[in-house]
N, C-alpha and C positions, 0 to 999 in steps of 0.2 A: 385823330379824328379829322376827316376832310373839311376843308374850308367851306364847302357848300352845305355842310350840316347846319341845321338851325338850333344847335345846342350850345348853351353856354354853361360851362362847368365851374363849380366853386369848391373844388376838392380841397383846396388849401386855405379856405376861409376859416378864420378863428371865431366868427360870429356864431351865435346860437342858431340852430335850425329854424326856430320860430321867427327870428329876425329876418332870415333869408326869405322865407315865405312871405312875410309882411312887406318886405321891400319890393318883392315881385308884385304883390297885390296892390301896392301903392299906385301903380300905373294902370290899373284896370278900373272899369266901371263897376258900380254895384251890381251884384248878380244875385240870382235866386240860389241860395246855398242848398236848399233841399233838392233842387234840380241838378246842381253841379257836383254834389257830394258823390264820391266814388264809393259804392258799397261793395267791397270785395267779398263779402260773405254771401251775397245773393247771386244766383246764377244769371238772372236777367241783366244785372249791372255788369257782371263779368263779361258776358257775351257782347254787350254794347261797348265796353272798353276795348275789347279785342277788335271790334269793327272800327272804332275811332282811331285806334293805334295804327291799323293797317293803312289808313289814309294819311296819317301824319308822317310815318317813317318813309325814308327815301330808299329802302331796300328794294333792289330789282325784283321782278316777279315774272313768271312764265306768261307768255302771251296767251296760252290756252292749255287746257288739260291734255290735249293730244300731244303738244310739244313736250310737256313734262314726261308723259308716259314713254314717248319715243326716246327721250334723253336717258331715262332709266333703262330702257331696253337696250339702247346703243351702248350703254356703259356695262351692263351685265353680260350681254351677248358679245363675246369677243373671239379671239383666235383659239382659245381653249375649247370652245364649243365645236370648232371645225376639226382640230387635230388631237386634242387631248381626250375628249369624251369618246370618240370612235376607237381610239387606241385602247382605252380602259375597257370598253365594251368587248373588243376583240380579245383582249388578254384575259378577262375575268368571266368568261362563260357566255358571251353573246347576250341573248335576251334575259338570262338569269341575272346579269349585272344590273339590269334596269329595275329589278324588284327592290334590292337594298337601297339603290339610289333614290327611288321614289319614296320609300319609307322614310329615309333620313331627310329628304327634302321637306316632307310634311312635319317631321318631329323637330328638326332643328333649323332647317333652311328658312322656311316661311316665317316662323315666329321671330327669329333673330333679324330677318330682313324687315319685318313689321316694326320691331323695336327701334331700329335705326331710322326708319322713315318717320316714326312717331316722335322721337326726341328731336330730330331735325326740324320737323314741322312745328312742334310745340314751342321750342326755345328759339327757333329762327336764327341760328348761329352755325358757323362751321364747327368742325370736330373739337377744336380747342375750347371755344366758348361753351359748347354743349356740356362737355365733361367737367369743365371748371364750375359750371353752374350746378350740375347734378351732384357733384361731390368734389370740392376743391382739393381734397387730399389725393384724389385720383385724377387730377387735372392733367397728369402726364400722359394719360391715354391719348388725348388729342394730339400731343406733340409726337408720340410714338407712331400714330397713324400717319402723320405728315411725313416723318422720316421714311417710313416704309413706302409710302406713295412716291417719294423722291427716288428711292432705290429702284422701284419697279419701273417708273417712268424712264430712268436712264437707259435700261436695256430694252424695254418694250418698244421704244421708238426705233431702235436698231432693227428690229424685225420688220417694222414698217419700211425702213430704208431698204432692206433686202427685197421686199415686195415691190418697191418702186423700181429697183434695178431690173427685176424679172419682168415687170410690166412693160418697160421700154424695150427690153430685149425681145418681147413677144411680137413686135411689129416687123416681122420678117418671115419669109418662107424659103426653105424649111426652117423650123425652129432651131436655134443654135445648139440646143442640147439633144437634138435628134440623132446626130452622128458623131463619132469620135473624130477628132482632128488628126491630121497627118503631119509628119515631119519629114523633111527631105534629107536623105542620106546619100549624097552623091547624086546619082541619076535615079535612085529608087525612092519612092515615097512610102514611108512606113507609118503604121498607126501608132499614135502616142502610147507608150508602154503602160503608163498609169491608167489610161482610159481603157486600153485593151484588157487589162487585168480586172477592171471593175465594170463600169458601164458608162454610156455617154452622159446620162443625166447626173450620175454620181460624180463624174469627172468635172462636169460644168459647175456643179455646186461647190465642190471642195477646192478646185483649182482655178477656174475662171472667175468665180464669184468671190470666194473668200481668200483664195491663194493662201490656204491655211498652213500653219507650221506643224511640226511633228509633235509638239507638246506645248503646254502652257508656259514653260520656262523660256521658250524661244519666241521672243517678241516679234522680230522680223520687220519692224517699222510699219508705218501706216499704209493701208490699202486705199489709194486715192479715190478709186471708184466708189467704194463704200463710204468714204468720208463725205463725198459730194452728195450721195444719197441720204446720209444721215442729216446733213445740213438742210437738204430739201424737206425732209420729214419734220424737222423742228420748225422750219419756216411755215409749213402747212398748219402745224399745231398752234403756233404763235398767232397766225392770222385768224384761226378759228376761235381762239380764246381771248383776243385782244380787247373785246368789248364785254367780256363776261358772258352771261347767258343770253344777252341780246344778240351776240354773234354766234355763239356755239349752239344756241337753240335752233337757229335757222339751218345750221349745218346738219343738225340731227335729222331733219326731215328727209334728207337724202342718204346720209351715212347709215341710218338705222333701217331704212326700207330697201335700199338697193341690194344688200346681201340676200334678202329673201327672194328677190326677183332672180338673182343669179342661181341660188340654191335650187329653186323650182325648175329653172331652165336646165340645170345640170342633172336634176333628177329625171326629168322627161328624156333628156338625151341619153342619160346613163341606162335607163330602162330599155332603150332601143339597141343597146350594144350587146353583142354576143357574149354570153356568160355572165351578164349582170345579175340574173336571177340566182345564179349559184352563190354569188357574194351576199345577196340579201338573205337567202335562206340560211347561209352560214351564220349571219348575224342574228337572225331571229331564233335559231335553234338553241334552246337553253341547255346549259350543262348544269344540271341541278346540284351536283356535288360541290360546285364552286360556291354556292350560297352558304355553305357551312364553313367556308374558309374565312377566318377573322381578317386576313389581309385584304380580302375583297371589300369587306365592310369599312375598313380603315380608308382604303382608297376612294370608296364611294363618298364617305363623309368629307374627305379632303376636297374632292371635286365639287360637292355641293357648296362647301364653304367658300371656295374661290370663284365658282361660277357666278355667284350672286354679288361678288365684290364686297363681302362683309369685312369690316374693320379698316378699310382703306380711307374712309371719310368721304368718298365721292357720293355715296348714297345719302349721307347726312347733308352734304353740301347742296345737292340737288333738291332735296325735300325742304330745305330751309327757305327756298324761294316760293313755297306754296302758300295758298291761303290757309288760314288756321282751321277752317271747317272742311277742308278737303278730306275725302274718305280714304285715308291712307291704308286702312285695313283691307279694303278692296284692291288697292294698288299693289299691296304686297303679294297677295295671292295671284293677281293677274300677271305681274311681271315675272314672278317665280315660275308659273306654269308656262308662260311664253318662252322663257329661258329653257325649260326642260324640253318642250316640243321642238324648239330650234335645234337643240342637241340631237334629238331623234332624227329630225329632217337631215341634218348634216351627216349623221351616221349612215342613213339610207343612201345618201349621195356617195359617200366615201366607199361603202361596201359594194355599191353597184359598179363604181369605177374599178375598185380593187378586184371584183369578180371578173371583170373584163380583162384586167391586167394579168390575173392569175391564169386565165385560160390561154392568153397569149404566151405567157412564160411556160406553161405546161406543154403547149404545142411545140414551142421551141425546144424544150427538153426532149420531147418525143423524137423530133427530127434529128437532133444531135446524137441521141443514143441509137436510133435506127441506123445511122451512118456507121457507128461503131460496130453494130451487129453485122452489117453488110461486109465491113472490113474483115471481121472474124470469119465470116462464111467464105469469103474469097481466099483468105489465108489458110483455110482448113482448120482453124482453131475450133470452130463450131460446125456441126453437121447440119445439112439442109433438112434432115428428118426432124430436127427440133422446131422447125417453123411450122405452125398450123397452116393447113391447106388454104384456109379462107383469107390469110393475110396477104395483102398486096402492098408492097413497099412504095409504090408510086402514089397510092391513096391510103396511107396509113392513118388510122384513127387512134385515139387514146385508148379505146377499148381493145383494139387489135394489139397495140403495144403491150397492154397489161397482160393479155393472154400469153403473148410471146415471152414476156419477162418472167411470168410464173413458171412456164415450162422450162426455160433455160435455168432458172434458179433451182428447180427440183433435180434436173438431170446433172447439172454441173455444181452440185452442192459443195464439193471440196474446193474447187478452183474458181468458185463464183466471184470471190472478192477480187481476184486478179483481173477480172474483166472490166471492173470499174463502171458498171452499168447503174443508172439511177432508176428508181421506181417511177418517177414522174407522176406523183399523185397530186390531184388538184387540191385535196385537203391540206397537204403540206404547204402549198403556195398560199392558201387562204389563212393558214395559221401563223404565217410570218408576221409578227407584230412590228408595225412601224408607227412611230409617234413623232409629234413635234415637227421640227424642221425637216426631218427625214420623210415625213408623210407629205408635207406641202411642197417641198422643193426637190424631192427625188422621186418618190413613188407616184404622186399625182401628176407631176410633170412628165414622167415617162409614159404614163397611160395616155395623157393628152396628145403625145406625138403620134398616136395611132388613130386619133379622131379625124374624121373628115373636117376640113377647114380648121385645123388645129390652132393656127395663130389666133383666130377669133375667140376660141374657148380659153386659150391661155390668157389673152387680154382680159376677158371677163373674170376669170378666176383670180388673177392677181389684183385687179381693180377691186374685187370683193374683199380680198384680204386687207387692202389699204383702208377701205371703209370700215371694216370690222375693227381694225387696229385704231383708227382715228376715233371712233366712238368710245372705245375704252380709254384712249389717251385723254380725251376731253374730260371724262369723269375722273381720271387720275389727277390731272392738272387742277381740276376743281377742288379735289381733296387737299391740294397744296395751297392754292391761292385764296380760296374762300376763308379758311380759318385765319390766315395771315392778315387779310384785308379787314376782317371783323375785329381781330384782336389789336392790331397795330395801326389800323387806319391808313394803309398804304394805298396809293393810287393803283388801280388794277392794271392800267396800261403799262406803267413802269415796272410793276412786279412781274407781269406776264413776260415782258421782253427780257427782263433780268433773269428770270428762271430759265427761259429757253436758251439764252446765251450760256449761262452757267452749266446747264445740263448738256449742251452740245460739247462744251470744252471737256467736261468730265467724261462724256460718252466716247471720247476719242480712244479710250482704252478698249472699247468694243470693236473698233474698226481697224485695229492693227492685225497682223496676220494670225496672232493667237487670240483674237478678240472673241471668237465663237466659244472658246473655253471659258472666258469670263462671263459671257451670256449664260452659259450653263450653270456656272457657280451662283450667280445672282438669282437665277430662276429657281434653283433648288433650295437655296439656303437663306437668301436675304429677306424673304417674306413668310415662308411657311410657318416656322416656329414663332416669330414675333407676332404675326397676325393672329395665330391661335391664342396666344396669351392676351392680346389686345381685346379680342372678342369675349373671352372669358371674363375679363375685368369689366367690360361694358355691361355684360349680363349681370354680374355681381353688383355693380354700381347702381343699376336701376332696380333690380329685384330685391337686394338685401341691404343696401345702404340707404338709397332713397326711399324704397318701400314699394312693393308691388301693388298693395291696396291703394296707396296714395296716387301712384302712377296711373292705375286703372281709372280712378275717380277723375283725374285730370283729363284723361283721354275721353271719358264720358262727357265732361264739360266741353271739350274741344270739338268732338265729333257730333255731339247731339244724340248719341246712342252709346250703349255700353258694349265694348268689344266682347267677343266670345270668351267664355270662362276658360276655354282651352288654352288661350294665350297666357292667362294668369298662372296656370299650373306648369305650362311649358317654360315660361321665364323663370319661375321660382325653383322648379325641381328638375324637369326633364333636360332642358338645354344645358344647364351647368354640369350635370352628370355626364352627358354625352361628350361635351367639350373637354371635360377633365380626362375622360377615357382617350379621346383623340390626342390630347396633349401628351399623355403618358406614352401612348403608342408611338408618337413622333419622336419623343426623347429616346425611347428604347431603340427604335430603328436607327437613330443618329448615333447612339452609343455602340451598337453592335455591327453597324455597317460602315466600314471606313470610307470617308468621303473620297470620291473619285470622279472621273469623267471619261468619256469615249474620245480618244485621240485618233486622228486620221494619219496613218503612216504612209508617206508618199512612196517609199521604196516597195512596200508590200501591197499598196493600193487597197488597204482594208483598215477597219477600225480596231483599235485595241483599248481595253479598259486600263487606265492608269490611275494611280493614287496621286492625290494632290501633294506637291512638295511642302516642306515645312512652312515656307513663307506664304504659300497660298492658303494653308490651313490657318495661319495667323490672320490673314485677311478675312477669311471666312468667319472666324470667331469674332473678329472686330465688327463685321457687318451685323451679326446677331446682337452683339452687346450694344452697339450704337442704336439699333432699332428699339431695344427694350429699355435702355438707360434713362430716358425721360420719366418713366413711371416711378422708379424708386427715387430719382433725383428730386422731382417735384414733391413727392410725399415727404421726404426728409426736410426740404426747405420749408414746406408748409408747417411741419411739426415744430421746427425751430423758429417759426413765425418770421421767417425772412421774406415771405411773400405776403403782401397785404391781401386780406380777404375782401374782395370786391363784390361778394354775393349779395350783400344787404344794401343795395342802392335803391333809392326811390326817385321817381321823376315827376316833374310837374309839366303837363302837356297842355298846349293851347292849340286847338284844332285849326281855327281860322287864322290866328296870328302866326301859325307855324313856328312857334317858339317853345323850346323845351328847356327845362332846367334840371340838372342832376345834382343831387346832394349826396355825396358819397361817404362811405365809411361811418355810418351813424352808430352810436352806442345804443344798447338796448333800451335805455331809459330816455332816449331822445324822443322828440315828437314823431309819431308815425302817421301823421295826417297830411294829405295833400289835397289841394282843391283843383278841380278841372274847370277852367273858365271857358266861356263860350264866345264872348265878344270883346276883344281887346280894344282899348280906347286910349286916347291921349289924356282924357280927363282923369285927374287923380281920384283914387277911390277913398271914400270916407272911412274905410275899415280901419280899426285900430292897428297900431304897429305890432303889438303882441297879441297872439291868439292863445286862448286857453286850451289845454289838452282835453279832448272830448271824452277820452276813456273808452275801455273795451265794450261798455254797454251800449255805445252808440252804433249806428249802422255803417259808419264809414272809416274806421281805423284800418290801416294796412299793417297786418301782422307779418313782420319780416321773418319770424321764426317758424310759423306753422301754417300760415294761410296758403291756400291752394293757388294763389296768384301772387306774382311779384314782378319786379322790374329788373331787367338785366341791361346794364350799360345805358345807352342813350335812347331812352324812350321806347324800349321794346318790352311788351308785356309778355311775361314768361311764367313758367311754373315756379314753384317755390324751391328753395335751395337748402333745406335741412339735410343733414347727412345721414339721418336715420329716421326710420318711421316710428312715430310715437304710438 
């Protein structure tokens, strides 16, 4: 507990509780007990106590509702919206993929997002405090969320580091990835072989940026350029987080809104590019048969799950700084739908640019194959009579080439394969699925080299990626720091700096030459399965342990209106069933698909899929176990009564005197009464030393076991903490 807190605890006092209350009252003036008695059974008194408590406590708060909404949007809208959602849309049937995505967003995404917002706002604690309060036996959920947040933060900031590198490389013309470098061989300058076999953008990514090794087993030492960029990324995150939401909230005004400005600019510019409409039509054209594929639904559910940041603890941390009467039901729907429409906007941008790139690549294919055909004509391999009369090689269109290709294929049916001619179909170029770093750092950068004023657009694009990543990192770091500060009362400045330094040192594994393979490992396995389990347990803890009816009633008291009945049935039945199916599908896929990664082979200048070696598999399994371990560990320790149950604490609060007193670990037969004084005074009170127990028939006893209001820790008014619904 920080020294600035106005709380004096007597956790180790041997005196009876009534004596502690009497001692405290001995320094107060006589008061009107009818006016000061806290009636926890009456809604009017409950609302008043919530209001008084919000004034007493020192917990930070958002400056405005807009700042809070932008923080939630900045956290949920991240790099996945720009490169993961468009890839899944391209892979799983274009517009047909959006149907299962939207259905699952409504069925499981919004309800679970609302659940996290509600528990954070009601209990006003980070993930550890929230789940310790809801159900102490499942208190490990909060610790598991913290561990997963730490794992994700380790590699996520590496991606921001890559974006920083490309951002500064963009301040030159021509862009450094627009042409292949040359090497001097005597008096002759030759194109770098690795670049010549692949492409300029691919070479710049794998060799100039990552200087990647051929496999995960070849460490290769640190890449100093990426090490500096990673250090810069952690410095930016540290400065944004150093003052908690006071500093990060201000950052969110820019980091949350700027990406939308860039996306809209890119969309307008993209629509003016030749061939952009082909890409957008390809995206919007639904492949209905894909909707019947269970794999499409599984990937849609996974994307919904991670797009909203469920289970990380960041959502809970942000909502815990809200006022208790904030309409979090509206916030859940608003942020979720903004997230969805952002994904659609990013997909339109990506497909417009990829449509332009596909046309460029298709025209390049036509020119290369037309040169082959001219060579065959001059060599007498092909007859001039095979060329349609309307075809003009000096102004060859894709349609002319298609006609010529079809004629040659029919006439030269037996020896057609020996000609090595490509069909050069635009559809084939558009169907080439590119995701993740391949989309941002290879495909998109290659397309931007053909833009007029390409450095400007490159600077804008990578600055947007930095801001998207920063918004998500602030939420991820809040998922780490907020529960630790709430639980262990650590100074946020010291904790923030310490976390950033530790994360940077551990993150050096990602900036060695094989670091990209570790990023892939952490991205694929450190969060997917653990977070699915965490969210299922969150749902069960609220709906089946704490009780859906009780939780809905407390939301009614908190919000001033009853949430839609839809949420009741979703939390109790629909979401657990869908999440259980998703968990089963993830485990089955993990069991039947050997874990592997795409390695870049320098000599071949191409990617190859390799299986993880034994030591890497062991590391992978350790990541999953470490993330889940707090859940069974806390459960066992609680069952063995090795962890004290601090859920039944009560507090005595003095509004104007700013003094609170916690009396912890009370037995069930102890006094459950506390008095709320209004005017502290130096004059001793004539009240007797011992007060009689007023009994349950009076208006003001605090029922620690079943009342809908209770106290958590140092003067925070919270929901009750029974572990089952009576």
